[in-house]
Residue, then its C-alpha position, 0 to 999 in steps of 0.5 A: m500499500s502506498k504512503t499516500k493512501s496510508g496517511s489518508r486512512w490514518l487522518w480519517s482515524v484522527v478525525a473519528a477519534t476526535s469526534l467521539s471524544l467530543a460527542a460522547p457525554v460523561a455517564t452519570v452512575r448513581a450509587q446503589p446501597a451495598k451489603s457490605a464494603a466488598d460489594a460497594p461499587m468501585p469509584v470512577g477512576g479506580d480504587v481510592g482509599g480502599g473503596q471506602p465511601g465518602r472519599k473524593r474521586r481522583q482527577p484524571p492526570p493532566a494532558v500530555i504535551p508532546t512537545a518534542e515530537t511536534q518540534q521534530a515534525d516542524q524541523l522535518l517540515r522546514a527541511g522539506r521532508y513532508d511525509q516524514a513530517v506527517v508521521a512525526a506529527k501523528a506521533a504527537l497526536n497519538k499522545n494528545e489528540r487535541y494538541t493543535p500545534a501538531m495539527l498545524v504542522m501536519a496541515k502545513a505538511y499536507y498542503k505542500l503534498n497537495k492534499f488540500e482536502w486534508t488540510k481543510k479537515l485538520w483546520e476543522m479539528m483545530q477550530a473544534n479544539g480552540a486553536s489560538d489566533p496565530e494558529k488561525s492566522e497560519i491556516y487562513q494563510l495556507l487556504a488563501f495561497r490555495e485561492v492564489d494558485q487557483k487564480n481566485t483573487p477575490g477569495a484570497i483577499e478575504l482569506f488574507k483579511k481574516a489572517a490579518e485580523t487574527r495577527p494584526d501585528n504581522a507585516i508579511i500577512w499585510n504584505n500578502l493582502g496588498a499584493q492581492y490588491l495589486y493583482a486586482k489592480n485596486y491601487k486605492e485599497a492596496t495603498p494603506v494596507l502596504e503602508r501598514a506592512a512598511q510601517l510594521q516592518p521598516g526593513f521589509a524590502k518587498a513591502h516597500l517594493n509593492l507600496g511603490n507599485a501602489y503609489r505608481g498605480i494612484k499616479v503619486y509618482d514621487k512617492a513611488q520613486v522613494e519607495y523603489q529607492r528605499a527597497l534598493q537601499l535595503f537590498p542593493n541587488y534587488a533587480d525587481a526594484v531596478f525593473n520597477l524603476g524603469i517601468l515608473f520612468l517609462d509609464a509616468e505622465k510627468m517627472p519633476n524637471m524632466d521632459v520626455p526624451a530625459k524621462a525615457n532615457t532614464a527608463i532605458q538606463y534602469f532597464q539596462r542595469y536590470k539586464q546586467m543584474m540579471g545576467g544569465t538568469l534572465p527568464p526567457g520571454d522577459p518583456v525588458d527588451g520590449y520596454i527598452v524599444e518602447a522607450q526608444e520609440s517614445i524618444k523618436k515620437e517626441e523628436k518628430r512632435l517637436e519638429r512639427q511644432k517648430k514648423n508650425e510656429e514658423r508658418e504662423r510667424a510668416r502668416a503674421a508677417q504677411k498680414a502685417a504687410a498687407d495691412a501697412k499697404k492698405g494704410a499707405d494707399a488711403p489719402i490722408p488729408p491735412g486735418g488728419g480725417a477725411p473731410a465731408v464733401p459739401a453739396g453744390p447748388g441744387g443738391a449736386a456735388p461740386s465738380p473736382g477741384v471747385g469745392p471750398g479750399s481749392s486752389t486750382p479751379k477747373p476751367a469752363p468748356p469753350a463755347p460752341g464754335m470757338t476754338p479752345a485756347p491752347a493750354g499753357p505750360a504745365k504747372p508743377a505738381p503741388k507738393p504732397a501735404v504734410p501729414a497731421p501729427g500722429a498720422p502715419p507717413a505715406a508708404g512707397p510703393a508696396k512690394p508683392a507679398p511672397p506666396a504663403s507656404p503650403v501647410l504640410p500634412a501632419k506626419 
């Protein structure tokens, strides 16, 4: 018969024995009158004081505490000798079937042997026999890790919560609970849980790493950087902390005093450092090379964006200059009277507008047309053109002939 079957059968015998011991009531026996001392019934627990009536019954001996057997079982468990740990725990329970520390060792050994049903049965026995809070906490963690293996993150979270309730001073439990919140991408819940873990055990590098991931998830990038660097201070060869620093600088929307190329170059430096630290132990399919390429592409993309922005700014400046030149030409072509404004032209006799050059203030009236049949008088020598009027104070000077505006640059399509 195999060891697996033998162990399973023995476990059932422990469950049955425990059930009987818990369920069987103590029988009450009434004393019957006896004719002589020899016929008197023997008290429960044996003959005390020659069987004379009126004497107190002897109390049962104290329970045996199988400390040595349980310690041996625990040592075997830590050494990875799980089958032998089960045997040693069985020896302890043979001396005291209610001894919960031995049940705990056996439950852990069965968990390592992937006999999860027996782990649950032992948990029921421990509850029935008054397991302590630390023992409950360890079992809750075993059951939680089982849910983790089955990808049941909500179930694992609930069990880790129970473990933390029974051991609120245990940083490892709080860290494990926070890690499950991270798997669920519930960064808001993960943050205070992991802060508790780091406070309880400031030298716990993994808690600082997970807390940095939580801060990165809620976009508090400066605190995330502090926690990653704290993990590296505690453990200088912590490759995971270096890797996560690379992710931080790659994904962060903004980092203090850094533009996009500087941020991406910093990410590349951390990724290359991570590869050096891992060396030949870098697992196949590690995404670090893909992240390096992504950072390089982000630099190229930013450079193209800046180039497009520069060209757009140049086009806008050219358009502004063209508009200013056109506005200046319009201003030069408009007549500027001495008074600075365009005077209103008065109406002539009968409401008709006066002929050009006849209005008030005109110095050179136009001659009347010759009478019919008369030869017009020859024109005299042409008078020199009048000097341009002096512009009024504050009026812009007349512009010379405007140069043709250069053609506008075509708008390039966005790359």
